[in-house]
C-alpha positions in Angstrom: 15.5 -67.3 24.0 16.6 -69.1 20.9 18.7 -71.5 22.9 15.6 -72.3 24.9 13.6 -73.0 21.8 16.1 -75.1 20.2 16.6 -77.2 23.4 12.8 -77.5 23.8 12.3 -78.7 20.1 15.2 -81.2 20.5 13.6 -82.6 23.6 10.3 -83.0 21.9 11.8 -84.8 18.8 13.3 -87.2 21.1 10.1 -87.7 22.9 8.4 -88.2 19.6 10.6 -91.1 18.7 9.9 -92.9 22.0 6.2 -92.3 21.6 6.2 -93.8 18.1 8.2 -96.8 19.3 5.9 -97.3 22.4 2.8 -96.9 20.0 4.1 -99.3 17.5 4.8 -102.1 20.2 1.5 -101.7 21.9 -0.4 -101.9 18.6 1.4 -105.0 17.4 1.2 -106.7 20.7 -2.7 -106.5 20.6 -4.3 -109.8 19.6 -5.2 -110.4 15.9 -3.7 -109.5 12.7 -5.0 -107.9 9.4 -5.2 -111.4 7.7 -7.5 -112.4 10.6 -10.1 -110.0 10.2 -12.4 -112.1 8.3 -11.2 -115.8 8.6 -14.7 -117.0 7.4 -14.1 -115.4 3.9 -14.0 -118.5 1.6 -11.9 -116.5 -0.9 -9.1 -116.1 1.7 -6.8 -119.1 1.2 -3.6 -119.9 3.1 -1.4 -118.7 0.2 -3.4 -115.4 0.1 -2.7 -114.9 3.8 0.8 -115.6 3.3 1.1 -113.1 0.5 -0.5 -110.5 2.6 2.0 -111.1 5.5 4.8 -110.9 3.2 3.6 -107.7 1.4 3.2 -105.9 4.7 6.3 -107.3 6.4 4.2 -108.9 9.1 6.7 -112.0 9.2 9.6 -109.7 10.0 10.8 -108.8 13.5 9.0 -106.1 15.3 11.9 -103.7 15.0 12.1 -104.2 11.2 8.4 -103.5 10.9 8.9 -100.3 12.8 11.7 -99.3 10.5 9.7 -100.2 7.3 6.6 -98.2 8.7 8.8 -95.1 9.4 10.4 -95.4 5.9 7.1 -95.7 4.2 5.6 -92.8 6.2 8.5 -90.5 5.4 8.4 -91.4 1.8 4.7 -91.2 1.4 4.4 -94.8 0.3 2.6 -96.1 3.3 -0.4 -98.3 2.3 -3.5 -99.3 4.2 -4.0 -102.9 5.1 -7.7 -102.6 4.4 -7.9 -101.3 0.9 -4.2 -100.8 -0.1 -4.8 -97.2 -0.6 -2.0 -94.6 0.4 -2.6 -93.7 4.1 -1.6 -90.0 4.0 -4.0 -89.0 1.2 -6.8 -90.8 3.1 -6.0 -89.0 6.3 -5.8 -85.7 4.5 -9.3 -86.1 3.1 -10.8 -87.1 6.5 -8.8 -84.1 8.0 -10.8 -81.7 5.6 -14.0 -83.2 7.0 -12.9 -83.1 10.7 -11.5 -79.6 10.6 -14.7 -77.6 10.3 -16.4 -79.8 13.0 -13.4 -79.2 15.3 -13.2 -75.4 14.8 -16.9 -74.8 15.3 -16.9 -77.1 18.4 -13.9 -75.2 19.9 -15.6 -71.8 19.0 -18.8 -72.8 20.7 -17.2 -74.1 23.8 -14.7 -71.2 24.4 -17.1 -68.7 23.2 -19.9 -69.7 25.7 -17.8 -70.9 28.7 -16.0 -67.7 29.5 -19.0 -65.3 29.5 -21.0 -68.0 31.4 -18.1 -68.7 34.0 -17.2 -65.1 34.5 -20.8 -63.9 34.9 -21.4 -66.7 37.5 -18.2 -65.8 39.4 -19.0 -62.1 39.6 -22.6 -62.8 40.7 -21.7 -65.6 43.1 -24.7 -67.4 44.8 -27.1 -65.6 42.5 -30.0 -67.3 40.9 -28.0 -67.4 37.5 -25.0 -68.9 39.4 -27.1 -71.6 41.0 -28.9 -72.3 37.8 -25.6 -72.7 35.9 -24.2 -75.1 38.6 -27.2 -77.2 38.3 -27.2 -77.3 34.6 -23.6 -78.0 34.4 -23.6 -80.9 36.7 -26.7 -82.3 34.8 -25.0 -82.0 31.5 -21.9 -83.6 32.9 -23.9 -86.6 34.2 -25.7 -87.3 31.0 -23.8 -89.4 28.6 -23.0 -87.5 25.4 -24.2 -90.3 23.0 -27.6 -90.6 24.9 -28.1 -86.8 24.7 -27.2 -87.0 21.0 -29.8 -89.7 20.3 -32.4 -87.8 22.0 -31.7 -84.6 19.9 -31.7 -86.7 16.8 -35.1 -88.2 17.6 -36.6 -84.7 18.6 -35.2 -83.0 15.4 -36.3 -85.7 13.1 -39.7 -86.2 14.7 -40.4 -82.5 15.1 -39.0 -80.9 12.0 -38.7 -83.9 9.8 -35.3 -82.9 8.7 -32.3 -85.3 8.4 -29.3 -84.7 10.5 -27.1 -87.8 9.7 -24.1 -87.5 7.5 -22.4 -84.3 6.0 -25.4 -83.5 3.5 -28.9 -84.4 2.6 -29.4 -87.1 0.0 -30.0 -85.5 -3.4 -28.8 -82.0 -2.3 -25.9 -82.2 -4.9 -28.3 -81.0 -7.6 -29.5 -77.9 -5.6 -28.1 -74.4 -6.1 -24.9 -73.7 -4.1 -26.6 -71.5 -1.6 -28.9 -74.4 -0.5 -26.0 -76.9 -0.5 -24.0 -74.6 1.9 -27.1 -74.1 4.1 -27.7 -77.9 4.2 -24.0 -78.5 4.9 -24.1 -76.0 7.8 -27.2 -77.6 9.3 -25.5 -81.1 9.3 -22.4 -79.5 10.9 -24.3 -77.5 13.5 -25.9 -80.3 15.3 -22.9 -82.7 16.0 -20.7 -79.6 16.9 -23.2 -78.5 19.3 -23.6 -82.0 20.8 -19.8 -82.3 21.0 -19.5 -79.0 22.8 -22.1 -79.6 25.5 -19.7 -81.4 27.7 -16.9 -79.0 27.1 -19.0 -76.0 28.0 -20.2 -77.7 31.2 -16.7 -78.4 32.4 -14.9 -75.4 31.2 -17.4 -72.9 32.5 -17.0 -74.4 36.0 -13.3 -74.1 35.6 -13.5 -70.6 34.6 -15.7 -69.7 37.4 -13.3 -71.2 40.0 -10.3 -69.3 38.5 -12.2 -66.1 38.6 -13.2 -66.7 42.1 -9.7 -67.3 43.2 -8.4 -64.1 41.3 -11.2 -61.9 42.5 -10.3 -62.5 46.1 -6.6 -61.2 45.5 -5.4 -58.0 47.1 -4.6 -56.2 43.8 -8.3 -56.6 42.7 -9.5 -55.1 46.0 -6.9 -52.2 45.6 -8.2 -51.6 42.0 -11.7 -51.4 43.3 -10.6 -49.1 46.2 -9.1 -46.6 43.6 -12.4 -46.2 42.0 -12.0 -48.1 38.9 -15.1 -49.1 36.9 -16.1 -52.7 37.6 -15.7 -53.7 33.9 -12.1 -52.5 34.0 -11.4 -54.4 37.3 -13.0 -57.6 36.0 -11.9 -57.8 32.3 -8.6 -56.0 32.6 -7.1 -56.9 36.0 -8.8 -60.0 37.1 -9.4 -61.8 33.8 -6.0 -61.4 32.6 -4.5 -63.3 35.4 -7.2 -65.8 35.4 -6.4 -66.7 31.9 -3.0 -68.0 32.6 -3.9 -71.6 33.3 -5.9 -71.7 30.1 -2.8 -71.1 28.1 -1.7 -74.5 29.3 -5.0 -76.0 28.3 -4.3 -74.8 24.8 -1.6 -77.4 24.2 -4.2 -80.2 24.8 -6.8 -78.6 22.6 -5.0 -79.3 19.3 -4.9 -83.2 19.5 -8.7 -83.0 19.9 -8.7 -82.7 16.1 -8.3 -86.5 15.9 -9.9 -88.1 18.9 -12.1 -85.3 20.3 -15.2 -86.3 18.3 -14.9 -89.9 17.6 -18.2 -90.8 19.4 -20.2 -87.9 17.8 -18.6 -88.8 14.4 -20.0 -92.3 14.8 -23.5 -91.3 15.8 -23.9 -88.6 13.2 -22.0 -90.7 10.5 -19.5 -87.9 10.0 -16.5 -89.2 7.9 -13.9 -87.5 10.0 -10.5 -88.5 11.6 -12.0 -90.0 14.7 -14.4 -92.2 12.6 -11.5 -93.3 10.5 -9.5 -94.3 13.5 -12.4 -96.3 14.9 -12.7 -98.2 11.6 -9.1 -98.8 11.5 -9.1 -100.4 14.9 -11.9 -102.8 13.9 -10.1 -103.7 10.7 -6.7 -104.0 12.5 -5.4 -101.5 9.9 -2.1 -100.9 11.5 -0.6 -98.3 9.2 -3.7 -96.1 9.6 -3.7 -96.5 13.4 0.0 -95.8 13.8 -0.1 -92.9 11.6 -3.0 -91.3 13.5 -1.3 -91.9 16.7 1.9 -90.4 15.4 0.0 -87.3 14.0 -1.8 -86.9 17.4 1.6 -87.0 19.2 3.0 -84.4 16.9 -0.1 -82.2 17.4 0.2 -82.6 21.2 4.0 -81.7 21.3 3.4 -78.7 18.9 0.4 -77.4 21.1 2.4 -77.8 24.4 5.4 -76.1 22.8 3.3 -73.2 21.6 1.7 -73.0 25.1 5.2 -72.9 26.7 6.1 -69.9 24.4 2.9 -68.0 25.1 3.3 -68.5 28.8 6.6 -66.6 28.6 4.8 -63.5 27.2 1.6 -64.0 29.2 3.3 -64.2 32.6 6.3 -61.8 33.0 7.2 -63.6 36.4 8.6 -66.6 34.4 12.2 -66.2 33.5 14.3 -68.4 31.2 17.4 -69.6 32.8 
């Protein structure tokens, strides 16, 4: 077991190095440089551009730029091209903003998709199943940003309540209870909009997995023994239907960075996705590369945890 874990970790570390090198090369091969973001600025003189390029090692070969970036990242001295602020504290602040949105969105998606998909599979071709099928495909077909704009217009016109940003202007002077209620309101709308597409897709996947498992011989045998239907569905069928979702867990963690970039832009939520979008527009290479590196680390950690969980969830898997 420990040999498998150590070998797995070592393979992922090597993969992480190759991913970081590839990401660094692709970012620097893109047209444009930080000194070219605003060439019309009258205050930007040629000597200023030369000083910027020298300060951020832009004149050095690409492999040296990668070494400098890796060194500064490890030491915590990595600076943003945009405002010369430390990159890691900036990302940490945005992480605190994205984490509640990510957790609430994940809770909504997984909390609603499983009951909906299971009920639709157990009552196949029922009015509920047909309604959920129609609703799921409708929600999948509607772009998330368009639905979000409709919700914003509907909420603002109907309730006359702001939904943009993390809090209402002037709410800082209110009592803590109203501040928390206002923050929860501003969190709920983007989390719900971000979860709509996930619910539509995941509920269909749960339904298909349950339909495949319900038709197995051991489920029919359990029913033939006279076991209650709830025991057959939730103890025997659901346990085996959950196995593919263990793998999906590995790809859930990286959604903390890029999963809500569109909705963070629409609702002006200062999270990691919006930070990455702003960094791309500003050609802020240190922020872009660091976010990409963190996303790669989260992906490798998630898939590693999924592999370990699979060993316990499925006894048929053996470690050679």
